[in-house]
TORLOPA-156681 format. One record per residue (C-alpha): x, y, z; residue in three letters. Coordinates in steps of 0.02 Angstrom, whole numbers, plus 50000, padded with zeros to 5 digits. Example, Ala and Ser with C-alpha at 12.3 -4.5 7.8 and 13.67 -1.06 7.14 Angstrom:
BEGIN
@c1 50615	c2 49775	c3 50390	res ala
@c1 50684	c2 49947	c3 50357	res ser
//
This chain:
BEGIN
@c1 55319	c2 55368	c3 56428	res unk
@c1 55359	c2 55341	c3 56234	res unk
@c1 55252	c2 55396	c3 56117	res unk
@c1 55081	c2 55313	c3 56053	res unk
@c1 55113	c2 55245	c3 55868	res unk
@c1 55047	c2 55352	c3 55737	res unk
@c1 55047	c2 55232	c3 55574	res unk
@c1 55030	c2 55255	c3 55392	res unk
@c1 55019	c2 55098	c3 55283	res unk
@c1 55034	c2 55149	c3 55097	res unk
@c1 54945	c2 55015	c3 54993	res unk
@c1 54935	c2 54989	c3 54785	res unk
@c1 54796	c2 54931	c3 54693	res unk
@c1 54865	c2 54785	c3 54550	res unk
@c1 54806	c2 54651	c3 54440	res unk
@c1 54726	c2 54526	c3 54546	res unk
@c1 54856	c2 54383	c3 54579	res unk
@c1 54772	c2 54253	c3 54532	res unk
@c1 54762	c2 54343	c3 54350	res unk
@c1 54885	c2 54298	c3 54224	res unk
@c1 54938	c2 54492	c3 54148	res unk
@c1 54924	c2 54521	c3 53978	res unk
@c1 55034	c2 54638	c3 53846	res unk
@c1 54891	c2 54749	c3 53733	res unk
@c1 54893	c2 54729	c3 53557	res unk
@c1 55028	c2 54893	c3 53527	res unk
@c1 55160	c2 54819	c3 53638	res unk
@c1 55155	c2 54972	c3 53752	res unk
@c1 55054	c2 54942	c3 53911	res unk
@c1 54963	c2 54809	c3 53998	res unk
@c1 54788	c2 54750	c3 53974	res unk
@c1 54675	c2 54800	c3 54092	res unk
@c1 54503	c2 54789	c3 54010	res unk
@c1 54395	c2 54679	c3 54103	res unk
@c1 54546	c2 54618	c3 54213	res unk
@c1 54489	c2 54618	c3 54406	res unk
@c1 54588	c2 54698	c3 54515	res unk
@c1 54634	c2 54688	c3 54690	res unk
@c1 54721	c2 54745	c3 54849	res unk
@c1 54921	c2 54715	c3 54850	res unk
@c1 54920	c2 54543	c3 54923	res unk
@c1 55105	c2 54613	c3 55020	res unk
@c1 55001	c2 54792	c3 55081	res unk
@c1 54870	c2 54670	c3 55126	res unk
@c1 54997	c2 54600	c3 55246	res unk
@c1 55062	c2 54765	c3 55307	res unk
@c1 54849	c2 54826	c3 55362	res unk
@c1 54838	c2 54684	c3 55457	res unk
@c1 55003	c2 54706	c3 55540	res unk
@c1 54952	c2 54876	c3 55596	res unk
@c1 54771	c2 54828	c3 55655	res unk
@c1 54847	c2 54672	c3 55756	res unk
@c1 54972	c2 54812	c3 55825	res unk
@c1 54833	c2 54899	c3 55894	res unk
@c1 54724	c2 54739	c3 55958	res unk
@c1 54881	c2 54668	c3 56074	res unk
@c1 54873	c2 54846	c3 56142	res unk
@c1 54742	c2 54970	c3 56104	res unk
@c1 54840	c2 55082	c3 56210	res unk
@c1 54994	c2 55077	c3 56090	res unk
@c1 54902	c2 55144	c3 55938	res unk
@c1 54838	c2 55338	c3 55910	res unk
@c1 54794	c2 55290	c3 55710	res unk
@c1 54806	c2 55190	c3 55576	res unk
@c1 54804	c2 55285	c3 55405	res unk
@c1 54805	c2 55205	c3 55233	res unk
@c1 54861	c2 55297	c3 55044	res unk
@c1 54890	c2 55242	c3 54900	res unk
@c1 54943	c2 55334	c3 54743	res unk
@c1 54838	c2 55306	c3 54573	res unk
@c1 54695	c2 55332	c3 54482	res unk
@c1 54504	c2 55367	c3 54558	res unk
@c1 54483	c2 55173	c3 54545	res unk
@c1 54612	c2 55159	c3 54709	res unk
@c1 54479	c2 55215	c3 54799	res unk
@c1 54408	c2 55025	c3 54792	res unk
@c1 54573	c2 54968	c3 54856	res unk
@c1 54574	c2 55071	c3 54991	res unk
@c1 54392	c2 55031	c3 55071	res unk
@c1 54471	c2 54852	c3 55059	res unk
@c1 54603	c2 54902	c3 55187	res unk
@c1 54469	c2 55014	c3 55292	res unk
@c1 54390	c2 54853	c3 55302	res unk
@c1 54525	c2 54769	c3 55387	res unk
@c1 54516	c2 54876	c3 55511	res unk
@c1 54609	c2 55053	c3 55470	res unk
@c1 54546	c2 55193	c3 55528	res unk
@c1 54543	c2 55327	c3 55378	res unk
@c1 54611	c2 55329	c3 55198	res unk
@c1 54691	c2 55455	c3 55083	res unk
@c1 54703	c2 55444	c3 54903	res unk
@c1 54855	c2 55553	c3 54797	res unk
@c1 54762	c2 55553	c3 54623	res unk
@c1 54866	c2 55530	c3 54484	res unk
@c1 54771	c2 55612	c3 54335	res unk
@c1 54827	c2 55522	c3 54176	res unk
@c1 54927	c2 55383	c3 54248	res unk
@c1 54767	c2 55244	c3 54240	res unk
@c1 54784	c2 55064	c3 54259	res unk
@c1 54855	c2 55012	c3 54101	res unk
@c1 54997	c2 55147	c3 54137	res unk
@c1 55015	c2 55124	c3 54340	res unk
@c1 55226	c2 55044	c3 54282	res unk
@c1 55229	c2 55258	c3 54255	res unk
@c1 55222	c2 55275	c3 54423	res unk
@c1 55405	c2 55232	c3 54461	res unk
@c1 55463	c2 55203	c3 54636	res unk
@c1 55563	c2 55351	c3 54664	res unk
@c1 55414	c2 55458	c3 54642	res unk
@c1 55298	c2 55356	c3 54748	res unk
@c1 55436	c2 55370	c3 54879	res unk
@c1 55441	c2 55561	c3 54873	res unk
@c1 55250	c2 55563	c3 54879	res unk
@c1 55253	c2 55438	c3 55040	res unk
@c1 55396	c2 55567	c3 55134	res unk
@c1 55283	c2 55707	c3 55097	res unk
@c1 55121	c2 55640	c3 55173	res unk
@c1 55205	c2 55551	c3 55313	res unk
@c1 55269	c2 55710	c3 55369	res unk
@c1 55099	c2 55799	c3 55344	res unk
@c1 55031	c2 55661	c3 55461	res unk
@c1 55154	c2 55665	c3 55586	res unk
@c1 55176	c2 55486	c3 55579	res unk
@c1 55312	c2 55388	c3 55671	res unk
@c1 55276	c2 55208	c3 55593	res unk
@c1 55284	c2 55142	c3 55421	res unk
@c1 55204	c2 54994	c3 55382	res unk
@c1 55201	c2 54935	c3 55192	res unk
@c1 55214	c2 54784	c3 55075	res unk
@c1 55405	c2 54750	c3 55032	res unk
@c1 55328	c2 54759	c3 54835	res unk
@c1 55217	c2 54766	c3 54735	res unk
@c1 55168	c2 54603	c3 54629	res unk
@c1 55147	c2 54716	c3 54464	res unk
@c1 55310	c2 54760	c3 54455	res unk
@c1 55401	c2 54681	c3 54591	res unk
@c1 55528	c2 54825	c3 54615	res unk
@c1 55551	c2 54809	c3 54804	res unk
@c1 55621	c2 54963	c3 54800	res unk
@c1 55499	c2 55112	c3 54876	res unk
@c1 55517	c2 55065	c3 55052	res unk
@c1 55706	c2 55089	c3 55051	res unk
@c1 55694	c2 55233	c3 54966	res unk
@c1 55574	c2 55306	c3 55079	res unk
@c1 55679	c2 55273	c3 55230	res unk
@c1 55837	c2 55347	c3 55144	res unk
@c1 55718	c2 55515	c3 55107	res unk
@c1 55645	c2 55517	c3 55292	res unk
@c1 55832	c2 55492	c3 55378	res unk
@c1 55741	c2 55343	c3 55458	res unk
@c1 55780	c2 55190	c3 55508	res unk
@c1 55715	c2 55029	c3 55411	res unk
@c1 55689	c2 54845	c3 55445	res unk
@c1 55634	c2 54763	c3 55274	res unk
@c1 55574	c2 54578	c3 55239	res unk
@c1 55490	c2 54573	c3 55410	res unk
@c1 55417	c2 54404	c3 55467	res unk
@c1 55366	c2 54466	c3 55650	res unk
@c1 55328	c2 54638	c3 55713	res unk
@c1 55360	c2 54668	c3 55909	res unk
@c1 55356	c2 54836	c3 56008	res unk
@c1 55412	c2 54875	c3 56186	res unk
@c1 55265	c2 54994	c3 56246	res unk
@c1 55359	c2 55061	c3 56392	res unk
@c1 55498	c2 55103	c3 56295	res unk
@c1 55435	c2 55107	c3 56118	res unk
@c1 55578	c2 55009	c3 56032	res unk
@c1 55532	c2 54902	c3 55884	res unk
@c1 55592	c2 54732	c3 55856	res unk
@c1 55589	c2 54662	c3 55694	res unk
@c1 55629	c2 54462	c3 55634	res unk
@c1 55673	c2 54451	c3 55444	res unk
@c1 55729	c2 54288	c3 55367	res unk
@c1 55897	c2 54285	c3 55290	res unk
@c1 55993	c2 54149	c3 55201	res unk
@c1 56092	c2 54095	c3 55352	res unk
@c1 55919	c2 54082	c3 55469	res unk
@c1 55831	c2 54225	c3 55554	res unk
@c1 55905	c2 54395	c3 55593	res unk
@c1 55845	c2 54496	c3 55717	res unk
@c1 55839	c2 54716	c3 55721	res unk
@c1 55794	c2 54817	c3 55857	res unk
@c1 55763	c2 54998	c3 55820	res unk
@c1 55689	c2 55172	c3 55906	res unk
@c1 55552	c2 55255	c3 55816	res unk
@c1 55523	c2 55318	c3 55686	res unk
@c1 55566	c2 55180	c3 55589	res unk
@c1 55504	c2 55096	c3 55432	res unk
@c1 55457	c2 54914	c3 55413	res unk
@c1 55436	c2 54805	c3 55246	res unk
@c1 55322	c2 54652	c3 55255	res unk
@c1 55360	c2 54482	c3 55214	res unk
@c1 55227	c2 54366	c3 55176	res unk
@c1 55259	c2 54261	c3 55335	res unk
@c1 55228	c2 54406	c3 55443	res unk
@c1 55033	c2 54337	c3 55453	res unk
@c1 54883	c2 54288	c3 55376	res unk
@c1 54761	c2 54441	c3 55361	res unk
@c1 54599	c2 54417	c3 55416	res unk
@c1 54435	c2 54381	c3 55309	res unk
@c1 54333	c2 54531	c3 55293	res unk
@c1 54154	c2 54499	c3 55359	res unk
@c1 54003	c2 54616	c3 55255	res unk
@c1 53976	c2 54705	c3 55421	res unk
@c1 54141	c2 54778	c3 55419	res unk
@c1 54160	c2 54812	c3 55233	res unk
@c1 53994	c2 54915	c3 55289	res unk
@c1 54070	c2 55000	c3 55420	res unk
@c1 54212	c2 55040	c3 55284	res unk
@c1 54098	c2 55150	c3 55162	res unk
@c1 54082	c2 55258	c3 55343	res unk
@c1 54247	c2 55295	c3 55368	res unk
@c1 54340	c2 55438	c3 55310	res unk
@c1 54404	c2 55444	c3 55142	res unk
@c1 54503	c2 55610	c3 55034	res unk
@c1 54583	c2 55658	c3 54891	res unk
@c1 54721	c2 55747	c3 54862	res unk
@c1 54865	c2 55785	c3 54714	res unk
@c1 55039	c2 55757	c3 54698	res unk
@c1 55050	c2 55945	c3 54676	res unk
@c1 54989	c2 55970	c3 54844	res unk
@c1 55128	c2 55878	c3 54907	res unk
@c1 55245	c2 55976	c3 54805	res unk
@c1 55288	c2 55834	c3 54724	res unk
@c1 55364	c2 55803	c3 54513	res unk
@c1 55281	c2 55608	c3 54479	res unk
@c1 55365	c2 55672	c3 54305	res unk
@c1 55433	c2 55493	c3 54246	res unk
@c1 55617	c2 55474	c3 54232	res unk
@c1 55609	c2 55317	c3 54131	res unk
@c1 55521	c2 55274	c3 53956	res unk
@c1 55444	c2 55117	c3 53935	res unk
@c1 55503	c2 55076	c3 53734	res unk
@c1 55395	c2 54907	c3 53721	res unk
@c1 55321	c2 54771	c3 53816	res unk
@c1 55341	c2 54584	c3 53788	res unk
@c1 55312	c2 54397	c3 53867	res unk
@c1 55438	c2 54287	c3 53901	res unk
@c1 55453	c2 54177	c3 53753	res unk
@c1 55374	c2 54004	c3 53766	res unk
@c1 55462	c2 53852	c3 53842	res unk
@c1 55491	c2 53717	c3 53724	res unk
@c1 55484	c2 53533	c3 53773	res unk
@c1 55644	c2 53449	c3 53845	res unk
@c1 55716	c2 53289	c3 53794	res unk
@c1 55747	c2 53120	c3 53859	res unk
@c1 55921	c2 53018	c3 53830	res unk
@c1 55969	c2 52844	c3 53846	res unk
@c1 56158	c2 52896	c3 53909	res unk
@c1 56277	c2 52996	c3 53949	res unk
@c1 56371	c2 53004	c3 53785	res unk
@c1 56211	c2 53071	c3 53718	res unk
@c1 56178	c2 53201	c3 53850	res unk
@c1 56340	c2 53265	c3 53828	res unk
@c1 56347	c2 53250	c3 53641	res unk
@c1 56175	c2 53352	c3 53646	res unk
@c1 56272	c2 53485	c3 53785	res unk
@c1 56391	c2 53531	c3 53645	res unk
@c1 56272	c2 53537	c3 53503	res unk
@c1 56192	c2 53694	c3 53589	res unk
@c1 56362	c2 53754	c3 53655	res unk
@c1 56315	c2 53735	c3 53830	res unk
@c1 56474	c2 53649	c3 53859	res unk
//
């Protein structure tokens, strides 16, 4: 009989997708005062998928554990994931790295934290968003699989688990169509936007989430050094786009392109 799924879902607190990020006056961090934060959309899809796997076969999933690295404010993000149906949550509290300095928590450091946590939790399946919308790195899942020496299936648009054999089948969209991968546990899966549409959280689920188990640990508890390897020298917004010109002939168009050195 295949082992039951012990799922870990990493989640991240990010500036809400509807908010346009702004750089502070010093040009070195993102302005976070008075800014709304929420659960990263790709992470929300990952939580939803883990819950759906259990709903499709209650005997298949043993537990769903959320984990996040960041300031104590990330507890609100974890509770949002618990309200979707996860069982418990752990915050890896990073003192000195607040919301404005979240980019200092680099993908490799996060992957090392997750590796240590996954091993501690005896997990055999990690489902996580393919990227966070604040830095769009799309690196942590792949790094985690490499550090764990596990199989990986990235950008998943469909996930099925054979309860009899324990084999996981993942469909992923590629340029030429759809690619289907199959792998035995343990496995790291990163989710694409097309995988599912997260459910609407009901008030009773939000209230239940407040009673679910949460804990705080530190990187030191996991034996991981998260000192940044990169230094952010400055941040700048992209230059404003200038208006375009209409031309009345091909010759005029060619002349303008030559003027700007395009041809």
